[in-house]
Structures are given as C-alpha cells and as structure tokens.
C-alpha positions in Angstrom: 91.0 99.1 82.9 89.9 99.2 86.6 92.4 99.1 89.4 90.9 98.2 92.8 92.8 98.2 96.0 92.5 98.4 99.8 94.8 100.2 102.2 94.9 100.0 106.0 95.8 102.6 108.6 95.7 102.2 112.4 96.0 105.0 114.9 97.9 104.4 118.1 98.7 106.1 121.4 102.2 106.3 122.7 102.5 105.9 126.5 105.4 107.1 128.5 106.2 107.1 132.2 103.4 106.0 134.5 101.5 104.9 131.4 100.5 108.4 130.5 99.9 109.5 126.9 102.7 111.5 125.3 103.0 113.1 121.8 104.9 110.8 119.4 108.1 112.3 117.8 107.5 114.5 114.8 109.5 112.2 112.5 106.9 109.4 113.1 103.8 108.9 111.0 101.1 110.8 112.8 97.5 111.7 112.4 96.4 115.3 111.6 96.0 115.5 115.3 99.6 114.8 116.3 98.7 113.0 119.6 97.9 110.0 117.5 100.6 108.0 115.7 99.7 105.9 112.6 100.6 102.6 111.2 100.3 102.9 107.4 100.4 99.8 105.3 100.7 100.0 101.5 97.5 99.5 99.5 97.2 96.1 97.8 94.9 94.0 95.6 94.9 90.9 97.7 94.3 90.0 101.4 97.8 88.7 101.7 99.5 91.8 100.3 97.4 94.3 102.3 97.7 92.4 105.7 101.4 91.6 105.2 102.3 95.2 104.4 100.3 96.5 107.4 101.8 94.1 110.0 105.3 94.8 108.6 104.9 98.5 109.3 103.3 97.7 112.7 106.4 95.7 113.7 108.7 98.4 112.5 106.9 101.1 114.4 106.8 99.1 117.6 110.5 98.4 117.3 111.3 102.1 117.4 109.8 102.6 120.8 112.3 103.5 123.5 112.6 101.5 126.7 109.9 102.4 129.2 107.4 103.5 126.5 104.8 101.5 124.7 102.4 101.7 121.8 98.7 100.9 122.6 95.6 100.5 120.4 92.9 101.8 122.7 89.2 102.4 122.6 89.6 105.3 125.0 92.6 106.8 126.8 92.6 109.8 129.2 95.0 112.4 127.9 96.2 115.1 130.4 95.6 118.7 129.5 99.3 119.6 129.2 99.8 116.8 126.7 96.7 117.8 124.8 97.9 121.4 124.6 101.3 120.2 123.4 99.7 118.3 120.6 97.5 121.2 119.6 100.6 123.4 119.2 101.9 121.0 116.6 98.8 120.9 114.4 99.9 122.1 111.0 96.5 122.3 109.3 94.0 125.1 109.8 91.6 124.5 112.6 88.6 122.4 111.5 90.1 121.6 108.1 90.1 117.8 108.7 86.7 117.9 110.3 85.3 119.6 107.3 86.3 116.8 105.1 84.9 114.0 107.3 81.3 113.1 106.3 78.6 110.8 107.7 76.1 108.9 105.7 73.5 109.1 108.5 73.8 112.9 108.9 75.7 112.7 112.3 77.3 116.1 112.9 80.8 115.9 114.3 80.3 119.3 115.9 77.7 117.8 118.2 80.4 115.8 120.0 83.2 116.7 122.3 86.0 114.5 123.8 87.0 117.1 126.3 87.1 116.2 130.0 85.5 119.0 132.0 85.6 119.4 135.8 84.4 122.5 137.7 84.0 124.3 134.4 87.6 123.8 133.3 89.2 121.5 130.7 91.2 118.8 132.4 92.2 116.9 129.3 90.5 114.8 126.6 89.5 111.3 125.8 91.4 109.9 122.8 90.7 106.8 120.8 92.4 104.9 118.0 90.7 104.5 114.7 91.1 101.7 112.1 90.8 103.4 108.7 90.1 101.4 105.6 91.0 103.0 102.3 88.9 102.0 99.3 90.2 102.8 95.8 88.6 101.9 92.5 90.2 103.8 89.6 89.6 103.6 85.9 92.9 103.9 84.1 93.5 104.8 80.5 96.9 105.2 79.0 98.5 106.0 75.7 102.1 105.7 74.5 104.1 108.5 72.9 106.6 107.2 70.3 109.8 108.7 69.1 111.6 107.9 65.8 115.4 107.7 65.5 117.0 108.5 62.2 120.5 108.3 60.8 121.9 110.4 57.9 122.3 109.0 54.4 124.7 110.9 52.1 124.3 110.6 48.3 127.2 112.1 46.3 126.3 113.7 43.0 129.8 114.0 41.5 133.1 115.8 42.0 134.6 119.0 40.5 138.0 120.6 41.1 138.9 124.3 41.1 141.6 126.0 39.1 144.0 126.2 41.9 147.1 124.3 40.9 148.8 124.4 44.3 149.1 120.7 45.3 149.0 121.6 49.0 145.7 123.4 48.6 144.2 120.9 46.2 142.1 119.2 48.9 140.6 122.5 49.9 139.6 123.1 46.4 137.6 119.9 45.9 133.9 120.4 46.0 131.7 117.4 46.5 128.0 118.1 45.7 125.7 115.8 47.7 122.2 115.1 48.8 121.7 114.5 52.6 118.8 112.3 53.5 117.7 110.5 56.7 116.8 106.9 57.1 114.4 105.6 59.9 116.4 103.3 62.2 114.0 102.5 64.9 110.9 103.7 66.8 110.8 103.5 70.6 108.3 104.4 73.3 109.4 107.8 74.6 106.9 108.0 77.5 103.5 106.7 78.6 100.7 109.1 79.4 98.2 107.9 82.0 94.8 109.3 82.9 92.9 108.1 86.0 89.3 108.7 87.1 87.8 107.7 90.5 84.9 105.4 90.0 83.5 105.6 93.6 80.6 108.1 93.3 78.4 109.1 96.2 75.9 106.2 95.9 78.8 103.7 95.8 80.6 105.3 98.8 77.4 105.3 100.9 76.6 101.7 100.0 80.1 100.5 101.0 80.1 102.5 104.3 76.7 101.0 105.2 77.9 97.5 104.4 81.0 98.0 106.6 78.9 99.4 109.4 76.4 96.5 109.3 79.2 93.9 109.2 81.7 95.2 111.7 80.7 98.2 113.7 78.7 96.6 116.5 81.2 93.8 116.6 84.2 96.0 117.3 82.9 99.3 118.6 83.3 100.1 122.3 80.3 100.5 124.5 78.2 103.6 123.9 79.4 105.3 127.0 83.1 104.8 125.9 82.7 106.0 122.3 84.6 109.2 121.3 83.2 111.5 118.7 84.8 109.6 115.7 83.7 106.1 117.0 80.2 106.5 115.6 78.8 104.6 112.6 78.8 106.1 109.1 82.0 108.2 109.0 84.1 108.5 105.9 86.5 111.0 104.3 86.8 111.5 100.5 90.3 111.0 99.0 91.8 111.5 95.5 92.0 107.7 95.2 88.5 107.0 96.6 87.6 107.3 100.2 88.5 106.3 103.7 86.1 104.5 106.0 86.7 105.9 109.5 84.3 104.5 112.0 86.0 101.3 113.2 88.3 101.3 116.3 91.8 100.1 116.2 91.9 97.6 119.1 93.1 94.1 119.8 89.9 92.6 118.4 89.8 94.5 115.1 93.5 94.0 114.5 93.3 90.3 115.1 90.5 90.0 112.6 92.1 92.2 110.0 92.3 89.5 107.3 88.5 89.1 107.5 88.0 92.9 107.3 90.2 93.2 104.3 88.6 90.2 102.5 85.2 91.7 103.0 86.3 95.2 101.8 87.8 93.7 98.6 84.6 91.8 98.0 82.6 95.1 98.2 84.8 96.6 95.5 84.4 93.5 93.3 80.6 93.9 93.8 80.6 97.4 92.3 79.8 96.1 88.8 76.3 95.4 90.1 75.6 99.2 90.2 
C-alpha cells in the first residue's frame, strides 16, 4: 500500500520595535537558524486537509504575537548584526550541519553564496528571507498482525479416594481428588500490529519533482535576482526520512495566496510517480 502526502512549512520573521527583526521566543516553532520562525501544518492527502491545517497554524501563531510586534513573510529583510549574533548563539546544531543536508539538482553550491551585509570590511548584519517548504512523502507500507490466544482451564476429575484417618474434623484434608487439567481456547485477539515502511522517492523521482516545481512556480514567485538570498535559488531540496523537502520557493503574500494551487500541483506530481 502506498501512502502519499504533502506537508507545508512557511518561515517568517518577527518584527519588534521600529519594525526591526528580533529573535522569536525559544518556545515557538523555529528554523534551524533561530532567527526564522516557522508555521508547520500537518501533512495531508488532499488539498483541503493540507491547506486548512496550514492556515489554522498560521492564525494560531499570529495570535500569539504581543502588541507592537508583527509576523511578516518577506523576500528580504535586513537583520542588524546584534540580532544576527543573538540568533547564532541559540543555534543548537553543529555548524554547517543543515547546509550539508541541503542539495541542489543543478549543482548550485550553497557555499558560493553569502547573505552577510559588509561595509568597510566589517559585517553589519545579514539579509534574511522566508522560505516556503513543500514536504513530499510517498511511502510503501506493509503490515502484519500478531495474534494472541486466550485459554481457560478445564478440570476433568478421575475419581475420589479417602485416607485412613477417621478424625471427622480432618476428613476433608484427607480427601484426594485425582484430576487432569486441560486448557480450552476461548478466543484469539490481535495483540499488536507490526508496520514496515519504505520511502519510494528515489533520486530520479526527487529530481524530477524538484524540476517540475521549479518550472511551474519559481519564476512566478521568486524575488528579483538582486534580492535573492542564498536559499532563494532554483533546485534546492533536503532529504527527509519520509521523503524530501522542496526548499526554493519564497514565503510571501503571493505564494501564500496561491497555496491551494501549489498543493494541488504537488499532489498531482506524487500521483504521477506510477509513470516511472
């Protein structure tokens, strides 16, 4: 049995006083780079389920924002150096760990790009952008049930003999009842179900899906070339246990408004995998 699903994540930037980027609280959903918060919808098998789950989480996240702050979905935002340094201190993964997992079907090397703002030889801050990440999952599932039998005892008496003790009070203790003890099957119930899963998205399938997503949506939603940060380039993806995550699209007003179309197209790509 194949289980196909799509999941949506959208990064956001939290603005504080004077509309300057600040680090979201640690108890919020955040990216591996803590400067970026994330809206994480539950994966689903239909456009309605995926989109409804995402926008529910989006509304819940926006409702948590304190007065004077706001969540923005931006192609590019200037982040002051102090805020950038504060975020870097909260990174929990080893340096470069996430970057090492991100791949590109066109051979674009992430190390060739930098979002740092340099002036007079010193870092002044960085340019940050919000990504719209599409999770693709196509898993083959096999399962088997482990059954458990329940028995009840059945006693078959063979006869009765009495000892020589003539004490009436002790007569009961002297009675010996030979018997055979058997067990009868009462019922059989499922004790547990064992499930094995295997990811069906091999490298050719992943690269084909990424290319289709690029051709359909990248030029439509991507910012101008001079406003693209290092991850807002075509062809980026990251492998996951459930499949992979397409990472090139920006999270902005245009892409979020057209999310139903994006999800519908993504689900259609998964349905087309039987052509391979």
